[in-house]
LUMTIDREN-693337 format. One line per 10 residues: their letters; for each residue x negated, y negated, z of C-alpha. Coordinates in Angstrom, 2 decimals. Example, Ala and Ser with C-alpha at 12.3 -4.5 7.8 and 13.67 -1.06 7.14 Angstrom:
% residues 2
AS	-12.30:4.50:7.80  -13.67:1.06:7.14
This chain:
% residues 296
MKFHRAASAA	-84.74:-139.19:111.59  -82.65:-137.00:110.70  -83.94:-133.98:112.42  -83.36:-135.79:115.63  -79.65:-136.51:114.57  -79.33:-132.64:113.67  -80.31:-132.22:117.27  -78.27:-134.48:118.72  -75.40:-133.22:116.91  -76.32:-129.46:118.29
VAAVGSTTAS	-76.75:-131.00:121.56  -73.49:-132.95:122.03  -71.43:-130.46:120.32  -72.78:-127.51:122.87  -72.95:-129.78:126.00  -73.37:-127.63:129.08  -71.10:-125.01:128.28  -71.60:-121.49:128.49  -72.68:-119.81:124.93  -73.00:-116.79:123.59
SSSVSAFAPF	-76.09:-115.64:122.50  -75.24:-115.97:118.67  -74.94:-120.05:119.23  -77.69:-120.27:121.27  -79.99:-118.52:118.33  -77.96:-121.01:115.92  -79.26:-123.70:118.45  -82.53:-122.91:119.35  -84.25:-123.75:116.21  -83.53:-127.72:117.22
LRQGSSCSNG	-84.90:-127.27:120.47  -88.59:-129.11:120.44  -91.76:-128.04:122.12  -91.37:-129.39:125.69  -88.06:-128.39:126.50  -87.78:-126.10:129.40  -85.64:-123.11:131.50  -84.44:-123.78:134.68  -86.42:-120.58:135.47  -89.82:-122.59:134.64
ITFLGRRSVA	-90.48:-121.15:131.37  -91.68:-123.72:128.55  -89.85:-123.50:125.03  -92.08:-122.45:122.70  -89.77:-120.36:120.28  -86.54:-118.34:119.36  -87.70:-115.55:122.11  -87.46:-117.87:124.49  -83.96:-118.00:124.44  -83.44:-114.52:126.07
ACGAGGVFRV	-86.41:-115.08:128.46  -84.75:-117.41:129.74  -82.42:-114.57:131.13  -78.10:-115.10:132.01  -77.33:-118.16:134.11  -80.47:-119.99:133.09  -80.28:-123.45:131.57  -82.25:-124.96:128.46  -82.93:-128.33:128.96  -83.73:-130.23:125.85
APATYAASVT	-86.99:-132.54:125.21  -87.35:-135.49:125.20  -85.63:-137.25:127.69  -83.36:-139.10:125.12  -81.47:-135.57:124.29  -81.10:-134.53:127.80  -78.56:-132.24:127.97  -78.40:-128.15:128.79  -76.76:-125.18:127.40  -76.45:-122.25:129.82
TTTTATATTR	-77.09:-119.18:128.32  -75.67:-115.42:128.77  -77.82:-112.36:127.81  -74.39:-110.19:128.70  -71.78:-109.42:125.51  -68.80:-109.75:127.73  -69.87:-113.05:129.15  -67.37:-116.02:127.77  -68.12:-114.74:124.62  -65.39:-115.54:121.79
ATGLNMIFER	-64.60:-113.85:118.75  -65.96:-116.67:116.26  -67.59:-115.92:112.80  -70.98:-117.84:111.90  -69.52:-120.47:109.92  -67.35:-121.45:113.20  -70.52:-121.27:115.22  -72.58:-123.39:112.44  -69.05:-125.94:112.12  -69.12:-126.58:115.75
LFGGGGGAFN	-73.01:-127.37:115.93  -73.58:-129.07:113.36  -70.58:-129.65:111.11  -69.05:-132.32:113.87  -65.36:-130.67:114.00  -62.63:-130.80:111.11  -64.62:-128.58:108.87  -66.99:-130.73:107.85  -69.39:-128.26:107.56  -67.49:-125.66:104.87
SRIDYASLPH	-66.44:-129.09:103.27  -66.68:-129.44:99.22  -68.53:-132.15:97.55  -66.45:-134.18:95.17  -69.43:-134.04:91.87  -67.08:-135.44:89.47  -67.25:-139.11:91.93  -70.50:-139.33:91.36  -72.62:-141.82:89.77  -74.69:-140.28:86.06
PGPELAEMAQ	-76.39:-137.64:86.22  -74.76:-136.32:89.25  -71.87:-134.88:87.34  -73.69:-133.57:84.86  -75.92:-131.68:86.97  -73.39:-130.16:89.10  -72.07:-128.95:86.00  -75.17:-127.38:84.70  -75.64:-126.01:88.28  -72.23:-124.56:88.46
AGIVPVTSTK	-73.19:-122.38:85.26  -76.55:-121.40:86.52  -78.43:-123.47:84.37  -81.50:-125.33:84.71  -81.94:-128.31:82.09  -85.36:-128.83:80.49  -83.39:-132.25:79.49  -81.09:-134.14:79.61  -77.45:-132.92:77.92  -76.22:-136.85:77.22
DPNLAAATFA	-79.29:-137.74:76.32  -81.96:-134.99:75.07  -85.12:-137.45:74.95  -84.76:-137.25:78.68  -87.04:-134.51:80.40  -85.99:-133.17:83.68  -88.27:-132.99:86.73  -87.81:-131.78:90.32  -89.78:-132.85:93.45  -89.29:-132.24:96.97
GGCFWGLELA	-91.04:-134.39:99.26  -89.16:-134.27:103.17  -86.17:-136.66:103.51  -84.83:-137.12:100.01  -83.89:-141.07:100.20  -87.36:-142.57:100.54  -88.53:-140.46:97.53  -85.81:-140.99:95.43  -86.48:-144.75:95.73  -90.07:-144.22:95.00
YQRIPGVAHT	-88.83:-142.57:91.72  -86.29:-145.14:91.04  -89.26:-147.73:90.80  -91.47:-145.89:88.15  -90.92:-147.50:84.36  -90.01:-144.70:81.79  -87.58:-142.97:84.69  -83.83:-143.65:83.63  -81.80:-141.83:86.17  -82.36:-140.11:90.17
AAGYTQGQEN	-80.36:-137.76:91.76  -80.85:-136.73:95.31  -79.63:-133.02:95.83  -80.59:-129.69:97.39  -82.45:-127.04:95.48  -84.33:-123.51:95.78  -81.60:-121.88:97.77  -79.39:-118.84:96.81  -75.78:-120.60:97.97  -73.54:-122.46:95.32
QPNYDQVCAG	-72.45:-125.50:96.46  -73.99:-126.27:99.33  -73.11:-129.80:101.63  -75.32:-131.90:103.80  -74.13:-130.17:107.24  -75.16:-126.38:106.01  -78.26:-127.46:104.36  -79.32:-129.29:107.58  -77.99:-126.01:109.82  -80.58:-123.71:107.47
ATGHTEAVMV	-77.60:-122.13:106.25  -78.06:-121.73:102.40  -81.94:-121.73:102.05  -82.23:-125.23:100.03  -84.77:-128.03:100.41  -83.84:-131.43:99.98  -84.94:-132.74:96.72  -84.81:-135.28:93.67  -84.60:-134.70:89.83  -85.49:-137.51:87.78
YYDPAVVSYE	-84.58:-137.80:84.18  -87.63:-139.60:82.63  -88.92:-140.61:79.32  -91.92:-138.61:78.15  -92.86:-141.43:75.84  -92.78:-144.12:78.44  -94.00:-141.88:81.82  -96.30:-138.75:81.50  -95.29:-135.47:83.68  -98.73:-136.44:85.26
QLLDCFFDRV	-97.96:-139.77:86.79  -94.66:-138.24:88.17  -96.83:-136.09:90.32  -99.04:-139.15:91.25  -96.16:-140.53:92.62  -95.36:-137.58:94.72  -99.19:-136.74:95.82  -99.11:-140.44:96.76  -96.33:-139.85:99.27  -96.23:-136.70:100.91
NPLTVNGQGN	-98.69:-134.66:103.37  -98.96:-131.27:101.10  -100.74:-129.55:104.41  -97.56:-129.96:106.36  -95.30:-126.82:106.32  -91.59:-127.22:106.58  -91.51:-131.00:106.61  -92.68:-134.56:106.14  -93.25:-137.33:108.77  -90.51:-136.90:111.46
DYGRQYRTGV	-88.36:-134.64:109.47  -88.95:-130.82:110.17  -86.91:-127.53:109.03  -87.41:-125.45:105.67  -84.83:-128.15:103.95  -87.97:-130.66:104.56  -90.16:-128.53:102.96  -92.27:-130.23:100.05  -92.37:-128.41:96.31  -93.13:-129.33:93.06
YFHSDEQQMA	-90.49:-127.45:90.90  -91.17:-127.02:87.17  -88.78:-127.12:84.12  -90.78:-125.97:81.73  -94.23:-124.25:80.63  -96.00:-127.38:79.74  -94.64:-128.64:83.41  -95.94:-126.08:85.28  -99.46:-125.57:83.45  -99.67:-129.85:83.88
ARARFAVEQT	-98.48:-129.04:87.86  -101.07:-125.83:88.81  -103.98:-128.35:87.43  -103.03:-130.83:89.40  -102.40:-128.76:92.77  -106.16:-127.21:92.13  -107.48:-130.76:92.09  -105.66:-131.89:95.11  -106.55:-128.16:96.99  -110.40:-129.63:96.57
KYTKTIATEL	-110.09:-132.38:99.24  -108.49:-130.34:102.22  -109.94:-126.90:103.74  -106.44:-125.77:104.41  -104.67:-124.03:101.85  -102.14:-126.51:100.39  -98.27:-125.70:102.04  -96.29:-127.65:99.39  -94.62:-125.18:97.25  -95.41:-124.87:93.35
AAAMPFWPAE	-92.50:-122.82:92.07  -90.14:-122.68:88.84  -86.73:-124.96:89.25  -83.71:-123.34:90.61  -80.08:-124.64:89.74  -79.97:-128.45:91.45  -76.97:-129.21:93.76  -76.29:-132.97:93.63  -75.62:-134.17:97.35  -72.73:-136.26:98.87
ARHQQYLERG	-72.34:-139.74:97.21  -73.55:-141.47:100.58  -76.89:-140.16:99.86  -77.26:-140.89:96.12  -79.59:-144.05:95.58  -79.13:-144.54:99.27  -81.90:-146.95:99.96  -81.11:-149.35:97.07  -77.29:-149.32:98.23  -79.45:-150.32:101.88
GQNASKGAME	-81.02:-153.54:100.31  -84.35:-152.07:99.34  -85.78:-153.02:96.11  -85.61:-150.44:93.34  -86.48:-152.66:90.77  -89.19:-151.20:88.24  -92.53:-151.71:89.40  -91.74:-152.94:92.64  -94.59:-152.61:95.61  -92.49:-152.83:98.67
TIRCYG	-92.92:-150.58:101.49  -90.25:-148.41:101.54  -88.58:-147.57:104.87  -87.03:-144.67:105.25  -84.03:-144.98:108.03  -81.28:-143.44:109.36
């Protein structure tokens, strides 16, 4: 879904123009297996960019994204004095400075402003500052739209927020995260009432939705920004999560790829991503069982 959209944006931005090696390197992660070079080399990874050689042309697969990027291996050929941010802006920001735009956290629905304030202070909440009876939990399950709706439906979950976590950069936005520039993953933070729903039940929801063996992706979305993870906010959550991971691992011969780590500051996503599927008409009422359709 959004992987394909990012690929399309990158193709549209680069087109058939001659690109510097740095911009091709930024573009390379979005070339899928099956892409090819005019010299007959099939694209298998970033190193194939150099193998294409001067003047070679990468053709992006599948055919619906047909376009080409002419590469150059010489430092003098059509290179520009362009900083990394400008390269990413061209490839992923759509022009107009979107890559470096800031999110208006104050305009977000609750708990967005509260979470942003804590993130800016480097705080990982254990409970809500507005309602200390609500505990915090964070999960990453690929695209945050569908995962957020799943948690919205659980009785005892009072609030949800889509956002970005487990990265080092402050105030990341969607374009930066999708470009792999910040190290964050798309995630959902929930505020829940432990008197109504247990953390173990929240883990049930998570493992019901994800394939824990998939590395850096879920469904049709691939990239480190779609890696899955359970990020604990307390010692009690850590103990419960480790016990559940041990149980889940017995179901597979391969090692589970889902991360289990202490939560880092959670940066709310743009307003357009908050409760996205509910605003699109899908049922977010407690206990709803309709199939979640993640589109976009």
